[in-house]
Predicted model as a PDB file, atoms N, CA, C, CB and O in Angstrom, pLDDT in the B-factor column:
MODEL        1                                                                  
ATOM      1  N   MET A   1      93.013 160.777 105.948  1.00 83.00           N  
ATOM      2  CA  MET A   1      94.142 160.293 106.706  1.00 83.00           C  
ATOM      3  C   MET A   1      95.320 161.220 106.442  1.00 83.00           C  
ATOM      4  CB  MET A   1      94.480 158.822 106.335  1.00 83.00           C  
ATOM      5  O   MET A   1      95.692 161.454 105.292  1.00 83.00           O  
ATOM      6  N   ASP A   2      95.895 161.738 107.494  1.00 91.00           N  
ATOM      7  CA  ASP A   2      97.060 162.616 107.381  1.00 91.00           C  
ATOM      8  C   ASP A   2      98.316 161.830 107.727  1.00 91.00           C  
ATOM      9  CB  ASP A   2      96.918 163.857 108.306  1.00 91.00           C  
ATOM     10  O   ASP A   2      98.397 161.195 108.778  1.00 91.00           O  
ATOM     11  N   ILE A   3      99.284 161.879 106.836  1.00 90.00           N  
ATOM     12  CA  ILE A   3     100.559 161.205 107.070  1.00 90.00           C  
ATOM     13  C   ILE A   3     101.649 162.254 107.066  1.00 90.00           C  
ATOM     14  CB  ILE A   3     100.834 160.103 105.998  1.00 90.00           C  
ATOM     15  O   ILE A   3     101.748 163.064 106.145  1.00 90.00           O  
ATOM     16  N   LYS A   4     102.467 162.231 108.107  1.00 91.00           N  
ATOM     17  CA  LYS A   4     103.570 163.163 108.225  1.00 91.00           C  
ATOM     18  C   LYS A   4     104.816 162.495 107.649  1.00 91.00           C  
ATOM     19  CB  LYS A   4     103.789 163.597 109.709  1.00 91.00           C  
ATOM     20  O   LYS A   4     105.152 161.376 108.036  1.00 91.00           O  
ATOM     21  N   ILE A   5     105.491 163.157 106.746  1.00 90.00           N  
ATOM     22  CA  ILE A   5     106.713 162.638 106.150  1.00 90.00           C  
ATOM     23  C   ILE A   5     107.895 163.220 106.894  1.00 90.00           C  
ATOM     24  CB  ILE A   5     106.791 162.969 104.636  1.00 90.00           C  
ATOM     25  O   ILE A   5     108.008 164.437 107.045  1.00 90.00           O  
ATOM     26  N   ASP A   6     108.785 162.339 107.365  1.00 91.00           N  
ATOM     27  CA  ASP A   6     109.980 162.761 108.095  1.00 91.00           C  
ATOM     28  C   ASP A   6     111.204 162.613 107.204  1.00 91.00           C  
ATOM     29  CB  ASP A   6     110.154 161.940 109.396  1.00 91.00           C  
ATOM     30  O   ASP A   6     111.254 161.729 106.349  1.00 91.00           O  
ATOM     31  N   LYS A   7     112.170 163.464 107.403  1.00 94.00           N  
ATOM     32  CA  LYS A   7     113.428 163.404 106.668  1.00 94.00           C  
ATOM     33  C   LYS A   7     114.569 163.114 107.635  1.00 94.00           C  
ATOM     34  CB  LYS A   7     113.684 164.724 105.901  1.00 94.00           C  
ATOM     35  O   LYS A   7     114.504 163.455 108.816  1.00 94.00           O  
ATOM     36  N   ASN A   8     115.611 162.480 107.112  1.00 94.00           N  
ATOM     37  CA  ASN A   8     116.844 162.223 107.857  1.00 94.00           C  
ATOM     38  C   ASN A   8     116.647 161.356 109.096  1.00 94.00           C  
ATOM     39  CB  ASN A   8     117.461 163.521 108.262  1.00 94.00           C  
ATOM     40  O   ASN A   8     117.302 161.574 110.116  1.00 94.00           O  
ATOM     41  N   VAL A   9     115.767 160.395 109.017  1.00 93.00           N  
ATOM     42  CA  VAL A   9     115.598 159.425 110.096  1.00 93.00           C  
ATOM     43  C   VAL A   9     116.363 158.171 109.665  1.00 93.00           C  
ATOM     44  CB  VAL A   9     114.056 159.115 110.385  1.00 93.00           C  
ATOM     45  O   VAL A   9     115.987 157.534 108.682  1.00 93.00           O  
ATOM     46  N   PRO A  10     117.437 157.804 110.390  1.00 92.00           N  
ATOM     47  CA  PRO A  10     118.231 156.651 109.976  1.00 92.00           C  
ATOM     48  C   PRO A  10     117.449 155.346 110.115  1.00 92.00           C  
ATOM     49  CB  PRO A  10     119.513 156.577 110.794  1.00 92.00           C  
ATOM     50  O   PRO A  10     116.689 155.164 111.067  1.00 92.00           O  
ATOM     51  N   MET A  11     117.644 154.445 109.158  1.00 89.00           N  
ATOM     52  CA  MET A  11     116.977 153.151 109.190  1.00 89.00           C  
ATOM     53  C   MET A  11     117.817 152.191 110.030  1.00 89.00           C  
ATOM     54  CB  MET A  11     116.760 152.594 107.748  1.00 89.00           C  
ATOM     55  O   MET A  11     119.018 152.061 109.793  1.00 89.00           O  
ATOM     56  N   PRO A  12     117.210 151.521 111.003  1.00 86.00           N  
ATOM     57  CA  PRO A  12     117.968 150.559 111.814  1.00 86.00           C  
ATOM     58  C   PRO A  12     118.334 149.331 110.976  1.00 86.00           C  
ATOM     59  CB  PRO A  12     117.151 150.134 113.066  1.00 86.00           C  
ATOM     60  O   PRO A  12     117.699 149.038 109.963  1.00 86.00           O  
ATOM     61  N   LYS A  13     119.356 148.635 111.420  1.00 83.00           N  
ATOM     62  CA  LYS A  13     119.755 147.412 110.721  1.00 83.00           C  
ATOM     63  C   LYS A  13     118.639 146.382 110.822  1.00 83.00           C  
ATOM     64  CB  LYS A  13     121.077 146.843 111.304  1.00 83.00           C  
ATOM     65  O   LYS A  13     117.921 146.312 111.819  1.00 83.00           O  
ATOM     66  N   ALA A  14     118.512 145.594 109.778  1.00 77.00           N  
ATOM     67  CA  ALA A  14     117.488 144.556 109.749  1.00 77.00           C  
ATOM     68  C   ALA A  14     117.872 143.433 110.710  1.00 77.00           C  
ATOM     69  CB  ALA A  14     117.300 144.006 108.311  1.00 77.00           C  
ATOM     70  O   ALA A  14     119.047 143.104 110.869  1.00 77.00           O  
ATOM     71  N   ALA A  15     116.883 142.869 111.330  1.00 74.00           N  
ATOM     72  CA  ALA A  15     117.125 141.720 112.195  1.00 74.00           C  
ATOM     73  C   ALA A  15     117.443 140.529 111.304  1.00 74.00           C  
ATOM     74  CB  ALA A  15     115.893 141.425 113.124  1.00 74.00           C  
ATOM     75  O   ALA A  15     116.718 140.250 110.349  1.00 74.00           O  
ATOM     76  N   THR A  16     118.511 139.838 111.613  1.00 73.00           N  
ATOM     77  CA  THR A  16     118.892 138.687 110.796  1.00 73.00           C  
ATOM     78  C   THR A  16     118.864 137.432 111.662  1.00 73.00           C  
ATOM     79  CB  THR A  16     120.303 138.890 110.162  1.00 73.00           C  
ATOM     80  O   THR A  16     119.045 137.478 112.878  1.00 73.00           O  
ATOM     81  N   THR A  17     118.634 136.338 111.001  1.00 73.00           N  
ATOM     82  CA  THR A  17     118.694 135.056 111.684  1.00 73.00           C  
ATOM     83  C   THR A  17     119.794 134.237 111.036  1.00 73.00           C  
ATOM     84  CB  THR A  17     117.322 134.311 111.629  1.00 73.00           C  
ATOM     85  O   THR A  17     120.169 134.482 109.890  1.00 73.00           O  
ATOM     86  N   LYS A  18     120.294 133.294 111.751  1.00 75.00           N  
ATOM     87  CA  LYS A  18     121.359 132.444 111.254  1.00 75.00           C  
ATOM     88  C   LYS A  18     120.785 131.484 110.215  1.00 75.00           C  
ATOM     89  CB  LYS A  18     122.037 131.669 112.414  1.00 75.00           C  
ATOM     90  O   LYS A  18     119.746 130.861 110.436  1.00 75.00           O  
ATOM     91  N   SER A  19     121.464 131.375 109.096  1.00 79.00           N  
ATOM     92  CA  SER A  19     121.042 130.473 108.035  1.00 79.00           C  
ATOM     93  C   SER A  19     121.150 129.030 108.496  1.00 79.00           C  
ATOM     94  CB  SER A  19     121.879 130.695 106.772  1.00 79.00           C  
ATOM     95  O   SER A  19     121.986 128.691 109.334  1.00 79.00           O  
ATOM     96  N   LYS A  20     120.300 128.191 107.942  1.00 83.00           N  
ATOM     97  CA  LYS A  20     120.398 126.755 108.239  1.00 83.00           C  
ATOM     98  C   LYS A  20     121.713 126.183 107.741  1.00 83.00           C  
ATOM     99  CB  LYS A  20     119.228 125.993 107.610  1.00 83.00           C  
ATOM    100  O   LYS A  20     122.210 125.190 108.272  1.00 83.00           O  
ATOM    101  N   TYR A  21     122.272 126.814 106.718  1.00 88.00           N  
ATOM    102  CA  TYR A  21     123.478 126.285 106.080  1.00 88.00           C  
ATOM    103  C   TYR A  21     124.688 127.165 106.354  1.00 88.00           C  
ATOM    104  CB  TYR A  21     123.266 126.150 104.577  1.00 88.00           C  
ATOM    105  O   TYR A  21     125.574 127.277 105.506  1.00 88.00           O  
ATOM    106  N   TYR A  22     124.739 127.790 107.524  1.00 86.00           N  
ATOM    107  CA  TYR A  22     125.822 128.695 107.894  1.00 86.00           C  
ATOM    108  C   TYR A  22     127.192 128.016 107.850  1.00 86.00           C  
ATOM    109  CB  TYR A  22     125.573 129.255 109.278  1.00 86.00           C  
ATOM    110  O   TYR A  22     128.201 128.675 107.601  1.00 86.00           O  
ATOM    111  N   PHE A  23     127.233 126.712 108.089  1.00 90.00           N  
ATOM    112  CA  PHE A  23     128.507 125.988 108.172  1.00 90.00           C  
ATOM    113  C   PHE A  23     129.264 125.984 106.842  1.00 90.00           C  
ATOM    114  CB  PHE A  23     128.259 124.555 108.623  1.00 90.00           C  
ATOM    115  O   PHE A  23     130.479 125.788 106.830  1.00 90.00           O  
ATOM    116  N   VAL A  24     128.572 126.194 105.733  1.00 91.00           N  
ATOM    117  CA  VAL A  24     129.224 126.155 104.426  1.00 91.00           C  
ATOM    118  C   VAL A  24     130.234 127.295 104.298  1.00 91.00           C  
ATOM    119  CB  VAL A  24     128.177 126.236 103.296  1.00 91.00           C  
ATOM    120  O   VAL A  24     131.246 127.152 103.611  1.00 91.00           O  
ATOM    121  N   ASN A  25     129.968 128.420 104.950  1.00 89.00           N  
ATOM    122  CA  ASN A  25     130.893 129.555 104.926  1.00 89.00           C  
ATOM    123  C   ASN A  25     132.250 129.201 105.510  1.00 89.00           C  
ATOM    124  CB  ASN A  25     130.303 130.725 105.687  1.00 89.00           C  
ATOM    125  O   ASN A  25     133.259 129.780 105.107  1.00 89.00           O  
ATOM    126  N   SER A  26     132.299 128.271 106.442  1.00 91.00           N  
ATOM    127  CA  SER A  26     133.565 127.915 107.079  1.00 91.00           C  
ATOM    128  C   SER A  26     134.305 126.799 106.343  1.00 91.00           C  
ATOM    129  CB  SER A  26     133.316 127.498 108.509  1.00 91.00           C  
ATOM    130  O   SER A  26     135.413 126.426 106.729  1.00 91.00           O  
ATOM    131  N   MET A  27     133.696 126.268 105.288  1.00 94.00           N  
ATOM    132  CA  MET A  27     134.336 125.191 104.523  1.00 94.00           C  
ATOM    133  C   MET A  27     135.409 125.752 103.601  1.00 94.00           C  
ATOM    134  CB  MET A  27     133.290 124.411 103.704  1.00 94.00           C  
ATOM    135  O   MET A  27     135.291 126.866 103.090  1.00 94.00           O  
ATOM    136  N   GLU A  28     136.453 124.964 103.398  1.00 95.00           N  
ATOM    137  CA  GLU A  28     137.486 125.297 102.421  1.00 95.00           C  
ATOM    138  C   GLU A  28     137.267 124.445 101.187  1.00 95.00           C  
ATOM    139  CB  GLU A  28     138.915 125.078 103.005  1.00 95.00           C  
ATOM    140  O   GLU A  28     136.577 123.427 101.245  1.00 95.00           O  
ATOM    141  N   VAL A  29     137.850 124.853 100.072  1.00 96.00           N  
ATOM    142  CA  VAL A  29     137.742 124.087  98.840  1.00 96.00           C  
ATOM    143  C   VAL A  29     138.285 122.682  99.096  1.00 96.00           C  
ATOM    144  CB  VAL A  29     138.510 124.785  97.672  1.00 96.00           C  
ATOM    145  O   VAL A  29     139.386 122.519  99.621  1.00 96.00           O  
ATOM    146  N   GLY A  30     137.508 121.681  98.722  1.00 96.00           N  
ATOM    147  CA  GLY A  30     137.889 120.283  98.941  1.00 96.00           C  
ATOM    148  C   GLY A  30     137.184 119.649 100.125  1.00 96.00           C  
ATOM    149  O   GLY A  30     137.118 118.423 100.211  1.00 96.00           O  
ATOM    150  N   ASP A  31     136.647 120.463 101.057  1.00 96.00           N  
ATOM    151  CA  ASP A  31     135.887 119.933 102.190  1.00 96.00           C  
ATOM    152  C   ASP A  31     134.545 119.410 101.699  1.00 96.00           C  
ATOM    153  CB  ASP A  31     135.684 121.017 103.282  1.00 96.00           C  
ATOM    154  O   ASP A  31     134.027 119.878 100.686  1.00 96.00           O  
ATOM    155  N   SER A  32     133.977 118.431 102.420  1.00 96.00           N  
ATOM    156  CA  SER A  32     132.700 117.859 102.014  1.00 96.00           C  
ATOM    157  C   SER A  32     131.852 117.498 103.223  1.00 96.00           C  
ATOM    158  CB  SER A  32     132.923 116.629 101.145  1.00 96.00           C  
ATOM    159  O   SER A  32     132.337 117.450 104.354  1.00 96.00           O  
ATOM    160  N   PHE A  33     130.569 117.245 102.960  1.00 96.00           N  
ATOM    161  CA  PHE A  33     129.640 116.775 103.989  1.00 96.00           C  
ATOM    162  C   PHE A  33     128.590 115.917 103.313  1.00 96.00           C  
ATOM    163  CB  PHE A  33     128.980 117.967 104.762  1.00 96.00           C  
ATOM    164  O   PHE A  33     128.440 115.955 102.092  1.00 96.00           O  
ATOM    165  N   GLU A  34     127.859 115.140 104.107  1.00 96.00           N  
ATOM    166  CA  GLU A  34     126.888 114.195 103.569  1.00 96.00           C  
ATOM    167  C   GLU A  34     125.489 114.524 104.062  1.00 96.00           C  
ATOM    168  CB  GLU A  34     127.261 112.763 103.954  1.00 96.00           C  
ATOM    169  O   GLU A  34     125.303 114.923 105.211  1.00 96.00           O  
ATOM    170  N   VAL A  35     124.499 114.354 103.179  1.00 95.00           N  
ATOM    171  CA  VAL A  35     123.095 114.527 103.535  1.00 95.00           C  
ATOM    172  C   VAL A  35     122.330 113.282 103.093  1.00 95.00           C  
ATOM    173  CB  VAL A  35     122.497 115.820 102.880  1.00 95.00           C  
ATOM    174  O   VAL A  35     122.861 112.444 102.364  1.00 95.00           O  
ATOM    175  N   GLU A  36     121.077 113.168 103.540  1.00 94.00           N  
ATOM    176  CA  GLU A  36     120.331 111.931 103.343  1.00 94.00           C  
ATOM    177  C   GLU A  36     119.315 111.951 102.206  1.00 94.00           C  
ATOM    178  CB  GLU A  36     119.636 111.595 104.586  1.00 94.00           C  
ATOM    179  O   GLU A  36     118.553 110.997 102.050  1.00 94.00           O  
ATOM    180  N   SER A  37     119.289 113.018 101.410  1.00 93.00           N  
ATOM    181  CA  SER A  37     118.358 113.010 100.282  1.00 93.00           C  
ATOM    182  C   SER A  37     118.865 113.914  99.170  1.00 93.00           C  
ATOM    183  CB  SER A  37     116.956 113.452 100.731  1.00 93.00           C  
ATOM    184  O   SER A  37     119.587 114.883  99.407  1.00 93.00           O  
ATOM    185  N   ARG A  38     118.471 113.573  97.962  1.00 94.00           N  
ATOM    186  CA  ARG A  38     118.862 114.370  96.802  1.00 94.00           C  
ATOM    187  C   ARG A  38     118.213 115.743  96.847  1.00 94.00           C  
ATOM    188  CB  ARG A  38     118.485 113.651  95.506  1.00 94.00           C  
ATOM    189  O   ARG A  38     118.835 116.739  96.478  1.00 94.00           O  
ATOM    190  N   SER A  39     116.974 115.799  97.295  1.00 95.00           N  
ATOM    191  CA  SER A  39     116.280 117.095  97.344  1.00 95.00           C  
ATOM    192  C   SER A  39     116.966 118.051  98.315  1.00 95.00           C  
ATOM    193  CB  SER A  39     114.809 116.902  97.750  1.00 95.00           C  
ATOM    194  O   SER A  39     117.057 119.249  98.044  1.00 95.00           O  
ATOM    195  N   LEU A  40     117.447 117.533  99.444  1.00 95.00           N  
ATOM    196  CA  LEU A  40     118.175 118.375 100.395  1.00 95.00           C  
ATOM    197  C   LEU A  40     119.509 118.815  99.801  1.00 95.00           C  
ATOM    198  CB  LEU A  40     118.402 117.624 101.723  1.00 95.00           C  
ATOM    199  O   LEU A  40     119.909 119.969  99.959  1.00 95.00           O  
ATOM    200  N   ALA A  41     120.192 117.911  99.126  1.00 96.00           N  
ATOM    201  CA  ALA A  41     121.459 118.267  98.470  1.00 96.00           C  
ATOM    202  C   ALA A  41     121.234 119.366  97.441  1.00 96.00           C  
ATOM    203  CB  ALA A  41     122.092 117.029  97.795  1.00 96.00           C  
ATOM    204  O   ALA A  41     122.018 120.312  97.367  1.00 96.00           O  
ATOM    205  N   ASN A  42     120.174 119.254  96.648  1.00 97.00           N  
ATOM    206  CA  ASN A  42     119.851 120.277  95.652  1.00 97.00           C  
ATOM    207  C   ASN A  42     119.528 121.610  96.308  1.00 97.00           C  
ATOM    208  CB  ASN A  42     118.678 119.828  94.790  1.00 97.00           C  
ATOM    209  O   ASN A  42     119.956 122.660  95.829  1.00 97.00           O  
ATOM    210  N   ALA A  43     118.775 121.573  97.403  1.00 95.00           N  
ATOM    211  CA  ALA A  43     118.397 122.806  98.108  1.00 95.00           C  
ATOM    212  C   ALA A  43     119.639 123.509  98.663  1.00 95.00           C  
ATOM    213  CB  ALA A  43     117.402 122.494  99.254  1.00 95.00           C  
ATOM    214  O   ALA A  43     119.781 124.723  98.518  1.00 95.00           O  
ATOM    215  N   ILE A  44     120.516 122.764  99.283  1.00 95.00           N  
ATOM    216  CA  ILE A  44     121.735 123.355  99.858  1.00 95.00           C  
ATOM    217  C   ILE A  44     122.616 123.916  98.749  1.00 95.00           C  
ATOM    218  CB  ILE A  44     122.520 122.305 100.689  1.00 95.00           C  
ATOM    219  O   ILE A  44     123.144 125.021  98.869  1.00 95.00           O  
ATOM    220  N   GLN A  45     122.771 123.162  97.683  1.00 96.00           N  
ATOM    221  CA  GLN A  45     123.618 123.598  96.576  1.00 96.00           C  
ATOM    222  C   GLN A  45     123.091 124.896  95.965  1.00 96.00           C  
ATOM    223  CB  GLN A  45     123.702 122.503  95.501  1.00 96.00           C  
ATOM    224  O   GLN A  45     123.866 125.821  95.723  1.00 96.00           O  
ATOM    225  N   GLY A  46     121.807 124.975  95.719  1.00 95.00           N  
ATOM    226  CA  GLY A  46     121.222 126.184  95.153  1.00 95.00           C  
ATOM    227  C   GLY A  46     121.314 127.369  96.086  1.00 95.00           C  
ATOM    228  O   GLY A  46     121.641 128.475  95.655  1.00 95.00           O  
ATOM    229  N   TYR A  47     121.029 127.154  97.367  1.00 92.00           N  
ATOM    230  CA  TYR A  47     121.077 128.232  98.347  1.00 92.00           C  
ATOM    231  C   TYR A  47     122.484 128.812  98.462  1.00 92.00           C  
ATOM    232  CB  TYR A  47     120.604 127.730  99.710  1.00 92.00           C  
ATOM    233  O   TYR A  47     122.662 130.030  98.481  1.00 92.00           O  
ATOM    234  N   CYS A  48     123.480 127.934  98.536  1.00 92.00           N  
ATOM    235  CA  CYS A  48     124.859 128.391  98.684  1.00 92.00           C  
ATOM    236  C   CYS A  48     125.322 129.151  97.453  1.00 92.00           C  
ATOM    237  CB  CYS A  48     125.785 127.210  98.945  1.00 92.00           C  
ATOM    238  O   CYS A  48     126.073 130.120  97.564  1.00 92.00           O  
ATOM    239  N   ASN A  49     124.882 128.721  96.292  1.00 94.00           N  
ATOM    240  CA  ASN A  49     125.242 129.416  95.069  1.00 94.00           C  
ATOM    241  C   ASN A  49     124.625 130.813  95.041  1.00 94.00           C  
ATOM    242  CB  ASN A  49     124.796 128.609  93.845  1.00 94.00           C  
ATOM    243  O   ASN A  49     125.307 131.785  94.719  1.00 94.00           O  
ATOM    244  N   ARG A  50     123.335 130.917  95.378  1.00 92.00           N  
ATOM    245  CA  ARG A  50     122.643 132.212  95.356  1.00 92.00           C  
ATOM    246  C   ARG A  50     123.096 133.146  96.467  1.00 92.00           C  
ATOM    247  CB  ARG A  50     121.154 132.001  95.461  1.00 92.00           C  
ATOM    248  O   ARG A  50     123.359 134.323  96.221  1.00 92.00           O  
ATOM    249  N   SER A  51     123.189 132.631  97.687  1.00 87.00           N  
ATOM    250  CA  SER A  51     123.407 133.487  98.849  1.00 87.00           C  
ATOM    251  C   SER A  51     124.872 133.776  99.152  1.00 87.00           C  
ATOM    252  CB  SER A  51     122.784 132.864 100.041  1.00 87.00           C  
ATOM    253  O   SER A  51     125.215 134.885  99.563  1.00 87.00           O  
ATOM    254  N   TYR A  52     125.733 132.792  98.952  1.00 89.00           N  
ATOM    255  CA  TYR A  52     127.140 132.941  99.334  1.00 89.00           C  
ATOM    256  C   TYR A  52     128.088 132.950  98.143  1.00 89.00           C  
ATOM    257  CB  TYR A  52     127.533 131.833 100.270  1.00 89.00           C  
ATOM    258  O   TYR A  52     129.287 133.169  98.318  1.00 89.00           O  
ATOM    259  N   ASN A  53     127.581 132.716  96.934  1.00 93.00           N  
ATOM    260  CA  ASN A  53     128.414 132.559  95.744  1.00 93.00           C  
ATOM    261  C   ASN A  53     129.460 131.460  95.962  1.00 93.00           C  
ATOM    262  CB  ASN A  53     129.102 133.894  95.388  1.00 93.00           C  
ATOM    263  O   ASN A  53     130.603 131.580  95.519  1.00 93.00           O  
ATOM    264  N   ILE A  54     129.057 130.408  96.639  1.00 94.00           N  
ATOM    265  CA  ILE A  54     129.894 129.237  96.897  1.00 94.00           C  
ATOM    266  C   ILE A  54     129.393 128.119  95.999  1.00 94.00           C  
ATOM    267  CB  ILE A  54     129.859 128.813  98.416  1.00 94.00           C  
ATOM    268  O   ILE A  54     128.198 127.828  95.958  1.00 94.00           O  
ATOM    269  N   LYS A  55     130.310 127.502  95.287  1.00 96.00           N  
ATOM    270  CA  LYS A  55     129.952 126.415  94.383  1.00 96.00           C  
ATOM    271  C   LYS A  55     130.176 125.079  95.081  1.00 96.00           C  
ATOM    272  CB  LYS A  55     130.774 126.493  93.071  1.00 96.00           C  
ATOM    273  O   LYS A  55     131.219 124.839  95.687  1.00 96.00           O  
ATOM    274  N   LEU A  56     129.167 124.218  94.978  1.00 97.00           N  
ATOM    275  CA  LEU A  56     129.245 122.873  95.522  1.00 97.00           C  
ATOM    276  C   LEU A  56     128.994 121.869  94.406  1.00 97.00           C  
ATOM    277  CB  LEU A  56     128.231 122.682  96.677  1.00 97.00           C  
ATOM    278  O   LEU A  56     128.213 122.129  93.491  1.00 97.00           O  
ATOM    279  N   ALA A  57     129.658 120.727  94.485  1.00 97.00           N  
ATOM    280  CA  ALA A  57     129.401 119.609  93.577  1.00 97.00           C  
ATOM    281  C   ALA A  57     128.842 118.479  94.426  1.00 97.00           C  
ATOM    282  CB  ALA A  57     130.709 119.163  92.798  1.00 97.00           C  
ATOM    283  O   ALA A  57     129.226 118.325  95.586  1.00 97.00           O  
ATOM    284  N   GLN A  58     127.936 117.687  93.860  1.00 96.00           N  
ATOM    285  CA  GLN A  58     127.330 116.603  94.626  1.00 96.00           C  
ATOM    286  C   GLN A  58     127.417 115.292  93.862  1.00 96.00           C  
ATOM    287  CB  GLN A  58     125.871 116.928  94.957  1.00 96.00           C  
ATOM    288  O   GLN A  58     127.383 115.257  92.632  1.00 96.00           O  
ATOM    289  N   ARG A  59     127.530 114.210  94.633  1.00 96.00           N  
ATOM    290  CA  ARG A  59     127.555 112.863  94.066  1.00 96.00           C  
ATOM    291  C   ARG A  59     126.777 111.935  94.996  1.00 96.00           C  
ATOM    292  CB  ARG A  59     129.027 112.356  93.866  1.00 96.00           C  
ATOM    293  O   ARG A  59     126.779 112.103  96.216  1.00 96.00           O  
ATOM    294  N   VAL A  60     126.113 110.954  94.389  1.00 95.00           N  
ATOM    295  CA  VAL A  60     125.411 109.953  95.175  1.00 95.00           C  
ATOM    296  C   VAL A  60     126.453 108.982  95.714  1.00 95.00           C  
ATOM    297  CB  VAL A  60     124.318 109.210  94.325  1.00 95.00           C  
ATOM    298  O   VAL A  60     127.375 108.592  94.997  1.00 95.00           O  
ATOM    299  N   MET A  61     126.306 108.596  96.968  1.00 94.00           N  
ATOM    300  CA  MET A  61     127.274 107.718  97.623  1.00 94.00           C  
ATOM    301  C   MET A  61     126.674 106.354  97.937  1.00 94.00           C  
ATOM    302  CB  MET A  61     127.789 108.363  98.901  1.00 94.00           C  
ATOM    303  O   MET A  61     127.339 105.523  98.555  1.00 94.00           O  
ATOM    304  N   GLY A  62     125.446 106.107  97.531  1.00 84.00           N  
ATOM    305  CA  GLY A  62     124.773 104.850  97.831  1.00 84.00           C  
ATOM    306  C   GLY A  62     123.916 104.978  99.070  1.00 84.00           C  
ATOM    307  O   GLY A  62     124.108 105.882  99.883  1.00 84.00           O  
ATOM    308  N   ASP A  63     122.955 104.053  99.210  1.00 86.00           N  
ATOM    309  CA  ASP A  63     122.045 104.051 100.367  1.00 86.00           C  
ATOM    310  C   ASP A  63     121.378 105.402 100.591  1.00 86.00           C  
ATOM    311  CB  ASP A  63     122.798 103.651 101.620  1.00 86.00           C  
ATOM    312  O   ASP A  63     121.200 105.825 101.733  1.00 86.00           O  
ATOM    313  N   ASN A  64     121.003 106.089  99.492  1.00 85.00           N  
ATOM    314  CA  ASN A  64     120.353 107.401  99.576  1.00 85.00           C  
ATOM    315  C   ASN A  64     121.175 108.429 100.336  1.00 85.00           C  
ATOM    316  CB  ASN A  64     119.008 107.262 100.230  1.00 85.00           C  
ATOM    317  O   ASN A  64     120.616 109.289 101.015  1.00 85.00           O  
ATOM    318  N   LYS A  65     122.454 108.351 100.231  1.00 94.00           N  
ATOM    319  CA  LYS A  65     123.347 109.343 100.828  1.00 94.00           C  
ATOM    320  C   LYS A  65     123.949 110.172  99.698  1.00 94.00           C  
ATOM    321  CB  LYS A  65     124.469 108.662 101.694  1.00 94.00           C  
ATOM    322  O   LYS A  65     124.375 109.633  98.677  1.00 94.00           O  
ATOM    323  N   TRP A  66     123.977 111.482  99.895  1.00 95.00           N  
ATOM    324  CA  TRP A  66     124.552 112.394  98.912  1.00 95.00           C  
ATOM    325  C   TRP A  66     125.659 113.171  99.582  1.00 95.00           C  
ATOM    326  CB  TRP A  66     123.479 113.350  98.319  1.00 95.00           C  
ATOM    327  O   TRP A  66     125.480 113.665 100.695  1.00 95.00           O  
ATOM    328  N   ARG A  67     126.798 113.289  98.929  1.00 96.00           N  
ATOM    329  CA  ARG A  67     127.936 114.038  99.457  1.00 96.00           C  
ATOM    330  C   ARG A  67     128.125 115.279  98.606  1.00 96.00           C  
ATOM    331  CB  ARG A  67     129.234 113.170  99.475  1.00 96.00           C  
ATOM    332  O   ARG A  67     128.061 115.224  97.378  1.00 96.00           O  
ATOM    333  N   LEU A  68     128.359 116.405  99.279  1.00 96.00           N  
ATOM    334  CA  LEU A  68     128.600 117.674  98.601  1.00 96.00           C  
ATOM    335  C   LEU A  68     130.001 118.164  98.937  1.00 96.00           C  
ATOM    336  CB  LEU A  68     127.537 118.730  99.002  1.00 96.00           C  
ATOM    337  O   LEU A  68     130.408 118.166 100.099  1.00 96.00           O  
ATOM    338  N   TRP A  69     130.738 118.580  97.904  1.00 97.00           N  
ATOM    339  CA  TRP A  69     132.078 119.106  98.050  1.00 97.00           C  
ATOM    340  C   TRP A  69     132.089 120.574  97.669  1.00 97.00           C  
ATOM    341  CB  TRP A  69     133.075 118.313  97.198  1.00 97.00           C  
ATOM    342  O   TRP A  69     131.433 120.984  96.711  1.00 97.00           O  
ATOM    343  N   ARG A  70     132.842 121.365  98.428  1.00 96.00           N  
ATOM    344  CA  ARG A  70     133.034 122.750  98.021  1.00 96.00           C  
ATOM    345  C   ARG A  70     134.099 122.766  96.933  1.00 96.00           C  
ATOM    346  CB  ARG A  70     133.441 123.659  99.236  1.00 96.00           C  
ATOM    347  O   ARG A  70     135.201 122.250  97.120  1.00 96.00           O  
ATOM    348  N   ILE A  71     133.757 123.366  95.790  1.00 96.00           N  
ATOM    349  CA  ILE A  71     134.696 123.410  94.678  1.00 96.00           C  
ATOM    350  C   ILE A  71     135.121 124.830  94.320  1.00 96.00           C  
ATOM    351  CB  ILE A  71     134.088 122.748  93.474  1.00 96.00           C  
ATOM    352  O   ILE A  71     136.043 125.010  93.525  1.00 96.00           O  
ATOM    353  N   LYS A  72     134.472 125.835  94.886  1.00 91.00           N  
ATOM    354  CA  LYS A  72     134.853 127.245  94.670  1.00 91.00           C  
ATOM    355  C   LYS A  72     134.426 128.065  95.846  1.00 91.00           C  
ATOM    356  CB  LYS A  72     134.232 127.811  93.379  1.00 91.00           C  
ATOM    357  O   LYS A  72     134.650 129.275  95.869  1.00 91.00           O  
TER     358      LYS A  72                                                      
ENDMDL                                                                          
END                                                                             
């Protein structure tokens, strides 16, 4: 198998898709939202911390509702 190596070929930008949690970027410190499960709250909190360096705090609000606040 012969492979030709090319030089100086620019790499195109990667195709990106919109994150499921894109709305967190538009939140200000003190803003909050509610979700219906602890596992979803944990997933959103971890994703935002890793991907956006945004810190969220969560509290149970009763009836299996979890509220997340942007704190940083």
